[in-house]
CHARMM-style PDB file with segment names, atoms N, HN, CA, C and O in Angstrom:
ATOM      1  N   GLU     1      92.983 105.377 136.335  1.00  0.00      PROA
ATOM      2  CA  GLU     1      91.727 104.820 136.797  1.00  0.00      PROA
ATOM      3  C   GLU     1      91.971 103.473 137.464  1.00  0.00      PROA
ATOM      4  O   GLU     1      92.893 102.738 137.111  1.00  0.00      PROA
ATOM      5  N   ALA     2      91.133 103.179 138.423  1.00  0.00      PROA
ATOM      6  HN  ALA     2      90.385 103.777 138.709  1.00  0.00      PROA
ATOM      7  CA  ALA     2      91.206 101.860 139.065  1.00  0.00      PROA
ATOM      8  C   ALA     2      90.875 100.800 138.018  1.00  0.00      PROA
ATOM      9  O   ALA     2      90.004 101.055 137.187  1.00  0.00      PROA
ATOM     10  N   PRO     3      91.481  99.683 138.003  1.00  0.00      PROA
ATOM     11  CA  PRO     3      92.476  99.166 138.952  1.00  0.00      PROA
ATOM     12  C   PRO     3      93.923  99.458 138.531  1.00  0.00      PROA
ATOM     13  O   PRO     3      94.847  98.854 139.075  1.00  0.00      PROA
ATOM     14  N   PHE     4      94.136 100.361 137.582  1.00  0.00      PROA
ATOM     15  HN  PHE     4      93.385 100.851 137.140  1.00  0.00      PROA
ATOM     16  CA  PHE     4      95.480 100.579 137.044  1.00  0.00      PROA
ATOM     17  C   PHE     4      96.225 101.746 137.671  1.00  0.00      PROA
ATOM     18  O   PHE     4      97.399 101.947 137.361  1.00  0.00      PROA
ATOM     19  N   ALA     5      95.599 102.510 138.528  1.00  0.00      PROA
ATOM     20  HN  ALA     5      94.645 102.347 138.780  1.00  0.00      PROA
ATOM     21  CA  ALA     5      96.253 103.653 139.162  1.00  0.00      PROA
ATOM     22  C   ALA     5      97.486 103.194 139.937  1.00  0.00      PROA
ATOM     23  O   ALA     5      97.430 102.233 140.703  1.00  0.00      PROA
ATOM     24  N   GLY     6      98.600 103.896 139.727  1.00  0.00      PROA
ATOM     25  HN  GLY     6      98.645 104.677 139.105  1.00  0.00      PROA
ATOM     26  CA  GLY     6      99.823 103.557 140.437  1.00  0.00      PROA
ATOM     27  C   GLY     6     100.599 102.396 139.859  1.00  0.00      PROA
ATOM     28  O   GLY     6     101.604 101.979 140.435  1.00  0.00      PROA
ATOM     29  N   ARG     7     100.162 101.871 138.742  1.00  0.00      PROA
ATOM     30  HN  ARG     7      99.346 102.210 138.274  1.00  0.00      PROA
ATOM     31  CA  ARG     7     100.868 100.749 138.118  1.00  0.00      PROA
ATOM     32  C   ARG     7     101.651 101.233 136.906  1.00  0.00      PROA
ATOM     33  O   ARG     7     101.358 102.298 136.362  1.00  0.00      PROA
ATOM     34  N   ARG     8     102.633 100.469 136.483  1.00  0.00      PROA
ATOM     35  HN  ARG     8     102.872  99.604 136.924  1.00  0.00      PROA
ATOM     36  CA  ARG     8     103.483 100.834 135.349  1.00  0.00      PROA
ATOM     37  C   ARG     8     103.102  99.979 134.136  1.00  0.00      PROA
ATOM     38  O   ARG     8     103.183  98.752 134.187  1.00  0.00      PROA
ATOM     39  N   PRO     9     102.688 100.632 133.047  1.00  0.00      PROA
ATOM     40  CA  PRO     9     102.331  99.850 131.855  1.00  0.00      PROA
ATOM     41  C   PRO     9     103.577  99.274 131.179  1.00  0.00      PROA
ATOM     42  O   PRO     9     104.656  99.864 131.219  1.00  0.00      PROA
ATOM     43  N   ILE    10     103.399  98.109 130.561  1.00  0.00      PROA
ATOM     44  HN  ILE    10     102.522  97.630 130.529  1.00  0.00      PROA
ATOM     45  CA  ILE    10     104.471  97.437 129.820  1.00  0.00      PROA
ATOM     46  C   ILE    10     103.918  97.042 128.458  1.00  0.00      PROA
ATOM     47  O   ILE    10     102.808  96.523 128.344  1.00  0.00      PROA
ATOM     48  N   TYR    11     104.720  97.299 127.425  1.00  0.00      PROA
ATOM     49  HN  TYR    11     105.622  97.720 127.517  1.00  0.00      PROA
ATOM     50  CA  TYR    11     104.335  96.901 126.070  1.00  0.00      PROA
ATOM     51  C   TYR    11     105.469  96.064 125.503  1.00  0.00      PROA
ATOM     52  O   TYR    11     106.626  96.483 125.526  1.00  0.00      PROA
ATOM     53  N   VAL    12     105.144  94.891 124.998  1.00  0.00      PROA
ATOM     54  HN  VAL    12     104.204  94.550 124.980  1.00  0.00      PROA
ATOM     55  CA  VAL    12     106.127  93.975 124.424  1.00  0.00      PROA
ATOM     56  C   VAL    12     105.788  93.780 122.956  1.00  0.00      PROA
ATOM     57  O   VAL    12     104.639  93.505 122.612  1.00  0.00      PROA
ATOM     58  N   GLY    13     106.793  93.924 122.084  1.00  0.00      PROA
ATOM     59  HN  GLY    13     107.726  94.147 122.364  1.00  0.00      PROA
ATOM     60  CA  GLY    13     106.559  93.743 120.657  1.00  0.00      PROA
ATOM     61  C   GLY    13     107.825  93.329 119.936  1.00  0.00      PROA
ATOM     62  O   GLY    13     108.918  93.326 120.503  1.00  0.00      PROA
ATOM     63  N   ASP    14     107.646  92.971 118.644  1.00  0.00      PROA
ATOM     64  HN  ASP    14     106.758  92.973 118.184  1.00  0.00      PROA
ATOM     65  CA  ASP    14     108.803  92.462 117.911  1.00  0.00      PROA
ATOM     66  C   ASP    14     108.981  93.027 116.511  1.00  0.00      PROA
ATOM     67  O   ASP    14     109.882  92.596 115.791  1.00  0.00      PROA
ATOM     68  N   ASP    15     108.140  93.990 116.101  1.00  0.00      PROA
ATOM     69  HN  ASP    15     107.408  94.341 116.686  1.00  0.00      PROA
ATOM     70  CA  ASP    15     108.334  94.553 114.763  1.00  0.00      PROA
ATOM     71  C   ASP    15     107.806  95.983 114.688  1.00  0.00      PROA
ATOM     72  O   ASP    15     107.313  96.530 115.674  1.00  0.00      PROA
ATOM     73  N   VAL    16     107.918  96.578 113.499  1.00  0.00      PROA
ATOM     74  HN  VAL    16     108.318  96.134 112.697  1.00  0.00      PROA
ATOM     75  CA  VAL    16     107.577  97.999 113.341  1.00  0.00      PROA
ATOM     76  C   VAL    16     106.111  98.300 113.631  1.00  0.00      PROA
ATOM     77  O   VAL    16     105.772  99.448 113.918  1.00  0.00      PROA
ATOM     78  N   THR    17     105.254  97.322 113.566  1.00  0.00      PROA
ATOM     79  HN  THR    17     105.530  96.390 113.333  1.00  0.00      PROA
ATOM     80  CA  THR    17     103.840  97.584 113.891  1.00  0.00      PROA
ATOM     81  C   THR    17     103.654  97.869 115.378  1.00  0.00      PROA
ATOM     82  O   THR    17     102.585  98.324 115.787  1.00  0.00      PROA
ATOM     83  N   ASP    18     104.666  97.613 116.184  1.00  0.00      PROA
ATOM     84  HN  ASP    18     105.534  97.244 115.852  1.00  0.00      PROA
ATOM     85  CA  ASP    18     104.600  97.846 117.623  1.00  0.00      PROA
ATOM     86  C   ASP    18     105.164  99.199 118.051  1.00  0.00      PROA
ATOM     87  O   ASP    18     105.082  99.548 119.229  1.00  0.00      PROA
ATOM     88  N   LEU    19     105.732  99.963 117.129  1.00  0.00      PROA
ATOM     89  HN  LEU    19     105.799  99.680 116.172  1.00  0.00      PROA
ATOM     90  CA  LEU    19     106.382 101.218 117.494  1.00  0.00      PROA
ATOM     91  C   LEU    19     105.413 102.223 118.115  1.00  0.00      PROA
ATOM     92  O   LEU    19     105.781 102.925 119.057  1.00  0.00      PROA
ATOM     93  N   ASP    20     104.196 102.306 117.611  1.00  0.00      PROA
ATOM     94  HN  ASP    20     103.897 101.737 116.845  1.00  0.00      PROA
ATOM     95  CA  ASP    20     103.215 103.214 118.218  1.00  0.00      PROA
ATOM     96  C   ASP    20     102.896 102.785 119.651  1.00  0.00      PROA
ATOM     97  O   ASP    20     102.733 103.630 120.530  1.00  0.00      PROA
ATOM     98  N   GLY    21     102.808 101.505 119.880  1.00  0.00      PROA
ATOM     99  HN  GLY    21     102.940 100.819 119.165  1.00  0.00      PROA
ATOM    100  CA  GLY    21     102.570 101.011 121.235  1.00  0.00      PROA
ATOM    101  C   GLY    21     103.729 101.335 122.156  1.00  0.00      PROA
ATOM    102  O   GLY    21     103.522 101.713 123.309  1.00  0.00      PROA
ATOM    103  N   PHE    22     104.956 101.188 121.655  1.00  0.00      PROA
ATOM    104  HN  PHE    22     105.125 100.881 120.719  1.00  0.00      PROA
ATOM    105  CA  PHE    22     106.133 101.548 122.446  1.00  0.00      PROA
ATOM    106  C   PHE    22     106.068 103.021 122.839  1.00  0.00      PROA
ATOM    107  O   PHE    22     106.272 103.373 124.001  1.00  0.00      PROA
ATOM    108  N   ALA    23     105.780 103.878 121.855  1.00  0.00      PROA
ATOM    109  HN  ALA    23     105.615 103.592 120.911  1.00  0.00      PROA
ATOM    110  CA  ALA    23     105.727 105.322 122.113  1.00  0.00      PROA
ATOM    111  C   ALA    23     104.650 105.658 123.140  1.00  0.00      PROA
ATOM    112  O   ALA    23     104.877 106.471 124.036  1.00  0.00      PROA
ATOM    113  N   ALA    24     103.499 105.046 123.016  1.00  0.00      PROA
ATOM    114  HN  ALA    24     103.314 104.386 122.288  1.00  0.00      PROA
ATOM    115  CA  ALA    24     102.390 105.331 123.929  1.00  0.00      PROA
ATOM    116  C   ALA    24     102.728 104.913 125.359  1.00  0.00      PROA
ATOM    117  O   ALA    24     102.484 105.661 126.305  1.00  0.00      PROA
ATOM    118  N   VAL    25     103.285 103.724 125.508  1.00  0.00      PROA
ATOM    119  HN  VAL    25     103.483 103.116 124.739  1.00  0.00      PROA
ATOM    120  CA  VAL    25     103.597 103.251 126.863  1.00  0.00      PROA
ATOM    121  C   VAL    25     104.737 104.063 127.477  1.00  0.00      PROA
ATOM    122  O   VAL    25     104.732 104.329 128.679  1.00  0.00      PROA
ATOM    123  N   GLU    26     105.708 104.455 126.658  1.00  0.00      PROA
ATOM    124  HN  GLU    26     105.712 104.238 125.682  1.00  0.00      PROA
ATOM    125  CA  GLU    26     106.807 105.267 127.172  1.00  0.00      PROA
ATOM    126  C   GLU    26     106.306 106.639 127.615  1.00  0.00      PROA
ATOM    127  O   GLU    26     106.742 107.154 128.644  1.00  0.00      PROA
ATOM    128  N   SER    27     105.394 107.234 126.846  1.00  0.00      PROA
ATOM    129  HN  SER    27     105.039 106.816 126.010  1.00  0.00      PROA
ATOM    130  CA  SER    27     104.871 108.557 127.216  1.00  0.00      PROA
ATOM    131  C   SER    27     104.031 108.496 128.490  1.00  0.00      PROA
ATOM    132  O   SER    27     103.827 109.515 129.150  1.00  0.00      PROA
ATOM    133  N   ALA    28     103.547 107.313 128.834  1.00  0.00      PROA
ATOM    134  HN  ALA    28     103.712 106.485 128.298  1.00  0.00      PROA
ATOM    135  CA  ALA    28     102.770 107.125 130.057  1.00  0.00      PROA
ATOM    136  C   ALA    28     103.656 106.697 131.232  1.00  0.00      PROA
ATOM    137  O   ALA    28     103.153 106.364 132.305  1.00  0.00      PROA
ATOM    138  N   GLY    29     104.998 106.710 131.020  1.00  0.00      PROA
ATOM    139  HN  GLY    29     105.407 106.981 130.148  1.00  0.00      PROA
ATOM    140  CA  GLY    29     105.909 106.328 132.083  1.00  0.00      PROA
ATOM    141  C   GLY    29     106.139 104.842 132.193  1.00  0.00      PROA
ATOM    142  O   GLY    29     106.662 104.360 133.198  1.00  0.00      PROA
ATOM    143  N   GLY    30     105.750 104.109 131.159  1.00  0.00      PROA
ATOM    144  HN  GLY    30     105.325 104.500 130.343  1.00  0.00      PROA
ATOM    145  CA  GLY    30     105.874 102.663 131.190  1.00  0.00      PROA
ATOM    146  C   GLY    30     107.150 102.156 130.561  1.00  0.00      PROA
ATOM    147  O   GLY    30     108.075 102.923 130.296  1.00  0.00      PROA
ATOM    148  N   LEU    31     107.192 100.872 130.326  1.00  0.00      PROA
ATOM    149  HN  LEU    31     106.440 100.248 130.541  1.00  0.00      PROA
ATOM    150  CA  LEU    31     108.369 100.175 129.814  1.00  0.00      PROA
ATOM    151  C   LEU    31     108.045  99.527 128.479  1.00  0.00      PROA
ATOM    152  O   LEU    31     107.084  98.766 128.367  1.00  0.00      PROA
ATOM    153  N   SER    32     108.857  99.833 127.458  1.00  0.00      PROA
ATOM    154  HN  SER    32     109.638 100.451 127.549  1.00  0.00      PROA
ATOM    155  CA  SER    32     108.737  99.152 126.171  1.00  0.00      PROA
ATOM    156  C   SER    32     109.806  98.068 126.101  1.00  0.00      PROA
ATOM    157  O   SER    32     110.946  98.272 126.519  1.00  0.00      PROA
ATOM    158  N   VAL    33     109.420  96.913 125.566  1.00  0.00      PROA
ATOM    159  HN  VAL    33     108.494  96.747 125.227  1.00  0.00      PROA
ATOM    160  CA  VAL    33     110.319  95.763 125.503  1.00  0.00      PROA
ATOM    161  C   VAL    33     110.285  95.185 124.095  1.00  0.00      PROA
ATOM    162  O   VAL    33     109.230  94.778 123.609  1.00  0.00      PROA
ATOM    163  N   ALA    34     111.441  95.150 123.443  1.00  0.00      PROA
ATOM    164  HN  ALA    34     112.299  95.481 123.837  1.00  0.00      PROA
ATOM    165  CA  ALA    34     111.561  94.545 122.115  1.00  0.00      PROA
ATOM    166  C   ALA    34     111.946  93.079 122.268  1.00  0.00      PROA
ATOM    167  O   ALA    34     112.800  92.727 123.082  1.00  0.00      PROA
ATOM    168  N   VAL    35     111.306  92.240 121.479  1.00  0.00      PROA
ATOM    169  HN  VAL    35     110.612  92.526 120.818  1.00  0.00      PROA
ATOM    170  CA  VAL    35     111.667  90.824 121.412  1.00  0.00      PROA
ATOM    171  C   VAL    35     112.452  90.644 120.123  1.00  0.00      PROA
ATOM    172  O   VAL    35     111.913  90.849 119.036  1.00  0.00      PROA
ATOM    173  N   GLY    36     113.710  90.264 120.232  1.00  0.00      PROA
ATOM    174  HN  GLY    36     114.148  90.098 121.115  1.00  0.00      PROA
ATOM    175  CA  GLY    36     114.567  90.161 119.062  1.00  0.00      PROA
ATOM    176  C   GLY    36     115.236  91.491 118.776  1.00  0.00      PROA
ATOM    177  O   GLY    36     115.266  92.384 119.622  1.00  0.00      PROA
ATOM    178  N   ASP    37     115.780  91.611 117.548  1.00  0.00      PROA
ATOM    179  HN  ASP    37     115.756  90.885 116.861  1.00  0.00      PROA
ATOM    180  CA  ASP    37     116.572  92.800 117.236  1.00  0.00      PROA
ATOM    181  C   ASP    37     116.025  93.615 116.062  1.00  0.00      PROA
ATOM    182  O   ASP    37     116.765  94.387 115.453  1.00  0.00      PROA
ATOM    183  N   ARG    38     114.746  93.453 115.740  1.00  0.00      PROA
ATOM    184  HN  ARG    38     114.145  92.826 116.235  1.00  0.00      PROA
ATOM    185  CA  ARG    38     114.187  94.184 114.599  1.00  0.00      PROA
ATOM    186  C   ARG    38     113.762  95.608 114.924  1.00  0.00      PROA
ATOM    187  O   ARG    38     113.658  96.434 114.017  1.00  0.00      PROA
ATOM    188  N   VAL    39     113.514  95.920 116.193  1.00  0.00      PROA
ATOM    189  HN  VAL    39     113.598  95.249 116.930  1.00  0.00      PROA
ATOM    190  CA  VAL    39     113.090  97.254 116.590  1.00  0.00      PROA
ATOM    191  C   VAL    39     113.807  97.666 117.878  1.00  0.00      PROA
ATOM    192  O   VAL    39     114.353  96.830 118.598  1.00  0.00      PROA
ATOM    193  N   LEU    40     113.793  98.976 118.149  1.00  0.00      PROA
ATOM    194  HN  LEU    40     113.350  99.655 117.564  1.00  0.00      PROA
ATOM    195  CA  LEU    40     114.403  99.510 119.361  1.00  0.00      PROA
ATOM    196  C   LEU    40     113.342  99.747 120.418  1.00  0.00      PROA
ATOM    197  O   LEU    40     112.219 100.144 120.108  1.00  0.00      PROA
ATOM    198  N   ALA    41     113.706  99.502 121.668  1.00  0.00      PROA
ATOM    199  HN  ALA    41     114.619  99.179 121.920  1.00  0.00      PROA
ATOM    200  CA  ALA    41     112.825  99.752 122.802  1.00  0.00      PROA
ATOM    201  C   ALA    41     113.704 100.038 124.015  1.00  0.00      PROA
ATOM    202  O   ALA    41     114.931  99.993 123.924  1.00  0.00      PROA
ATOM    203  N   GLN    42     113.079 100.331 125.140  1.00  0.00      PROA
ATOM    204  HN  GLN    42     112.082 100.368 125.214  1.00  0.00      PROA
ATOM    205  CA  GLN    42     113.838 100.607 126.353  1.00  0.00      PROA
ATOM    206  C   GLN    42     114.569  99.373 126.870  1.00  0.00      PROA
ATOM    207  O   GLN    42     115.643  99.492 127.460  1.00  0.00      PROA
ATOM    208  N   ALA    43     114.005  98.209 126.658  1.00  0.00      PROA
ATOM    209  HN  ALA    43     113.133  98.112 126.179  1.00  0.00      PROA
ATOM    210  CA  ALA    43     114.625  96.947 127.063  1.00  0.00      PROA
ATOM    211  C   ALA    43     114.500  95.968 125.903  1.00  0.00      PROA
ATOM    212  O   ALA    43     113.658  96.137 125.021  1.00  0.00      PROA
ATOM    213  N   ARG    44     115.342  94.951 125.915  1.00  0.00      PROA
ATOM    214  HN  ARG    44     116.026  94.815 126.631  1.00  0.00      PROA
ATOM    215  CA  ARG    44     115.326  93.959 124.838  1.00  0.00      PROA
ATOM    216  C   ARG    44     115.479  92.569 125.434  1.00  0.00      PROA
ATOM    217  O   ARG    44     116.256  92.358 126.365  1.00  0.00      PROA
ATOM    218  N   VAL    45     114.730  91.628 124.884  1.00  0.00      PROA
ATOM    219  HN  VAL    45     114.099  91.799 124.127  1.00  0.00      PROA
ATOM    220  CA  VAL    45     114.897  90.219 125.209  1.00  0.00      PROA
ATOM    221  C   VAL    45     115.013  89.447 123.901  1.00  0.00      PROA
ATOM    222  O   VAL    45     114.619  89.941 122.845  1.00  0.00      PROA
ATOM    223  N   ALA    46     115.548  88.253 123.973  1.00  0.00      PROA
ATOM    224  HN  ALA    46     115.869  87.852 124.831  1.00  0.00      PROA
ATOM    225  CA  ALA    46     115.818  87.484 122.764  1.00  0.00      PROA
ATOM    226  C   ALA    46     114.633  86.651 122.274  1.00  0.00      PROA
ATOM    227  O   ALA    46     114.516  86.388 121.077  1.00  0.00      PROA
ATOM    228  N   SER    47     113.754  86.234 123.187  1.00  0.00      PROA
ATOM    229  HN  SER    47     113.849  86.448 124.159  1.00  0.00      PROA
ATOM    230  CA  SER    47     112.720  85.278 122.794  1.00  0.00      PROA
ATOM    231  C   SER    47     111.489  85.404 123.689  1.00  0.00      PROA
ATOM    232  O   SER    47     111.541  86.049 124.736  1.00  0.00      PROA
ATOM    233  N   PRO    48     110.379  84.786 123.273  1.00  0.00      PROA
ATOM    234  CA  PRO    48     109.200  84.773 124.141  1.00  0.00      PROA
ATOM    235  C   PRO    48     109.489  84.163 125.518  1.00  0.00      PROA
ATOM    236  O   PRO    48     108.924  84.609 126.516  1.00  0.00      PROA
ATOM    237  N   ARG    49     110.330  83.184 125.580  1.00  0.00      PROA
ATOM    238  HN  ARG    49     110.789  82.821 124.768  1.00  0.00      PROA
ATOM    239  CA  ARG    49     110.706  82.595 126.873  1.00  0.00      PROA
ATOM    240  C   ARG    49     111.338  83.662 127.761  1.00  0.00      PROA
ATOM    241  O   ARG    49     111.087  83.704 128.966  1.00  0.00      PROA
ATOM    242  N   ASP    50     112.159  84.524 127.162  1.00  0.00      PROA
ATOM    243  HN  ASP    50     112.362  84.490 126.183  1.00  0.00      PROA
ATOM    244  CA  ASP    50     112.793  85.595 127.918  1.00  0.00      PROA
ATOM    245  C   ASP    50     111.781  86.646 128.374  1.00  0.00      PROA
ATOM    246  O   ASP    50     111.988  87.295 129.399  1.00  0.00      PROA
ATOM    247  N   VAL    51     110.694  86.820 127.629  1.00  0.00      PROA
ATOM    248  HN  VAL    51     110.526  86.292 126.796  1.00  0.00      PROA
ATOM    249  CA  VAL    51     109.626  87.732 128.065  1.00  0.00      PROA
ATOM    250  C   VAL    51     109.046  87.224 129.381  1.00  0.00      PROA
ATOM    251  O   VAL    51     108.835  87.999 130.314  1.00  0.00      PROA
ATOM    252  N   ARG    52     108.792  85.934 129.449  1.00  0.00      PROA
ATOM    253  HN  ARG    52     108.964  85.305 128.691  1.00  0.00      PROA
ATOM    254  CA  ARG    52     108.260  85.356 130.690  1.00  0.00      PROA
ATOM    255  C   ARG    52     109.223  85.575 131.852  1.00  0.00      PROA
ATOM    256  O   ARG    52     108.795  85.904 132.959  1.00  0.00      PROA
ATOM    257  N   SER    53     110.502  85.398 131.611  1.00  0.00      PROA
ATOM    258  HN  SER    53     110.849  85.131 130.712  1.00  0.00      PROA
ATOM    259  CA  SER    53     111.498  85.617 132.663  1.00  0.00      PROA
ATOM    260  C   SER    53     111.535  87.083 133.086  1.00  0.00      PROA
ATOM    261  O   SER    53     111.626  87.387 134.275  1.00  0.00      PROA
ATOM    262  N   LEU    54     111.466  87.985 132.116  1.00  0.00      PROA
ATOM    263  HN  LEU    54     111.393  87.738 131.150  1.00  0.00      PROA
ATOM    264  CA  LEU    54     111.456  89.415 132.423  1.00  0.00      PROA
ATOM    265  C   LEU    54     110.248  89.769 133.284  1.00  0.00      PROA
ATOM    266  O   LEU    54     110.383  90.480 134.279  1.00  0.00      PROA
ATOM    267  N   LEU    55     109.084  89.284 132.912  1.00  0.00      PROA
ATOM    268  HN  LEU    55     108.974  88.706 132.103  1.00  0.00      PROA
ATOM    269  CA  LEU    55     107.882  89.574 133.687  1.00  0.00      PROA
ATOM    270  C   LEU    55     107.988  89.014 135.107  1.00  0.00      PROA
ATOM    271  O   LEU    55     107.544  89.651 136.062  1.00  0.00      PROA
ATOM    272  N   ALA    56     108.569  87.840 135.242  1.00  0.00      PROA
ATOM    273  HN  ALA    56     108.930  87.323 134.466  1.00  0.00      PROA
ATOM    274  CA  ALA    56     108.768  87.265 136.575  1.00  0.00      PROA
ATOM    275  C   ALA    56     109.724  88.129 137.392  1.00  0.00      PROA
ATOM    276  O   ALA    56     109.492  88.363 138.578  1.00  0.00      PROA
ATOM    277  N   ASP    57     110.802  88.605 136.757  1.00  0.00      PROA
ATOM    278  HN  ASP    57     110.990  88.415 135.794  1.00  0.00      PROA
ATOM    279  CA  ASP    57     111.748  89.488 137.446  1.00  0.00      PROA
ATOM    280  C   ASP    57     111.056  90.763 137.909  1.00  0.00      PROA
ATOM    281  O   ASP    57     111.233  91.189 139.051  1.00  0.00      PROA
ATOM    282  N   LEU    58     110.275  91.371 137.031  1.00  0.00      PROA
ATOM    283  HN  LEU    58     110.131  91.025 136.104  1.00  0.00      PROA
ATOM    284  CA  LEU    58     109.567  92.601 137.385  1.00  0.00      PROA
ATOM    285  C   LEU    58     108.586  92.358 138.528  1.00  0.00      PROA
ATOM    286  O   LEU    58     108.457  93.189 139.427  1.00  0.00      PROA
ATOM    287  N   ALA    59     107.902  91.231 138.491  1.00  0.00      PROA
ATOM    288  HN  ALA    59     108.007  90.557 137.760  1.00  0.00      PROA
ATOM    289  CA  ALA    59     106.942  90.902 139.548  1.00  0.00      PROA
ATOM    290  C   ALA    59     107.648  90.715 140.889  1.00  0.00      PROA
ATOM    291  O   ALA    59     107.070  90.964 141.946  1.00  0.00      PROA
ATOM    292  N   ASP    60     108.909  90.271 140.832  1.00  0.00      PROA
ATOM    293  HN  ASP    60     109.379  90.068 139.973  1.00  0.00      PROA
ATOM    294  CA  ASP    60     109.694  90.077 142.060  1.00  0.00      PROA
ATOM    295  C   ASP    60     110.447  91.335 142.477  1.00  0.00      PROA
ATOM    296  O   ASP    60     111.207  91.318 143.446  1.00  0.00      PROA
ATOM    297  N   GLY    61     110.232  92.440 141.733  1.00  0.00      PROA
ATOM    298  HN  GLY    61     109.615  92.454 140.946  1.00  0.00      PROA
ATOM    299  CA  GLY    61     110.861  93.702 142.088  1.00  0.00      PROA
ATOM    300  C   GLY    61     112.244  93.932 141.537  1.00  0.00      PROA
ATOM    301  O   GLY    61     112.921  94.882 141.929  1.00  0.00      PROA
ATOM    302  N   ARG    62     112.681  93.058 140.616  1.00  0.00      PROA
ATOM    303  HN  ARG    62     112.130  92.286 140.298  1.00  0.00      PROA
ATOM    304  CA  ARG    62     113.994  93.251 139.995  1.00  0.00      PROA
ATOM    305  C   ARG    62     113.844  94.111 138.740  1.00  0.00      PROA
ATOM    306  O   ARG    62     112.887  93.937 137.986  1.00  0.00      PROA
ATOM    307  N   SER    63     114.774  95.032 138.510  1.00  0.00      PROA
ATOM    308  HN  SER    63     115.551  95.173 139.123  1.00  0.00      PROA
ATOM    309  CA  SER    63     114.728  95.936 137.364  1.00  0.00      PROA
ATOM    310  C   SER    63     115.247  95.234 136.115  1.00  0.00      PROA
ATOM    311  O   SER    63     116.157  94.410 136.199  1.00  0.00      PROA
ATOM    312  N   PRO    64     114.668  95.559 134.950  1.00  0.00      PROA
ATOM    313  CA  PRO    64     115.156  94.981 133.703  1.00  0.00      PROA
ATOM    314  C   PRO    64     116.486  95.608 133.304  1.00  0.00      PROA
ATOM    315  O   PRO    64     116.766  96.757 133.647  1.00  0.00      PROA
ATOM    316  N   GLN    65     117.287  94.868 132.594  1.00  0.00      PROA
ATOM    317  HN  GLN    65     117.060  93.934 132.315  1.00  0.00      PROA
ATOM    318  CA  GLN    65     118.537  95.406 132.044  1.00  0.00      PROA
ATOM    319  C   GLN    65     118.211  96.094 130.730  1.00  0.00      PROA
ATOM    320  O   GLN    65     117.414  95.578 129.947  1.00  0.00      PROA
ATOM    321  N   PRO    66     118.818  97.257 130.472  1.00  0.00      PROA
ATOM    322  CA  PRO    66     118.548  97.969 129.204  1.00  0.00      PROA
ATOM    323  C   PRO    66     119.049  97.219 128.005  1.00  0.00      PROA
ATOM    324  OT1 PRO    66     118.897  97.687 126.876  1.00  0.00      PROA
TER     325      PRO     66
END
């Protein structure tokens, strides 16, 4: 639905309460991102600061590292 048609969903989380969100976004063709090392996701960053950098990279068309 507009305004989200053609866009890729992203879910960022840091613990087991985020696993359902990861699964939902992945099933919709989106990107799951774990902050820290407590859970598994398609991509991982170390800190909230790194989340901001990842989002900036994605906005500039750069792909995240797995």
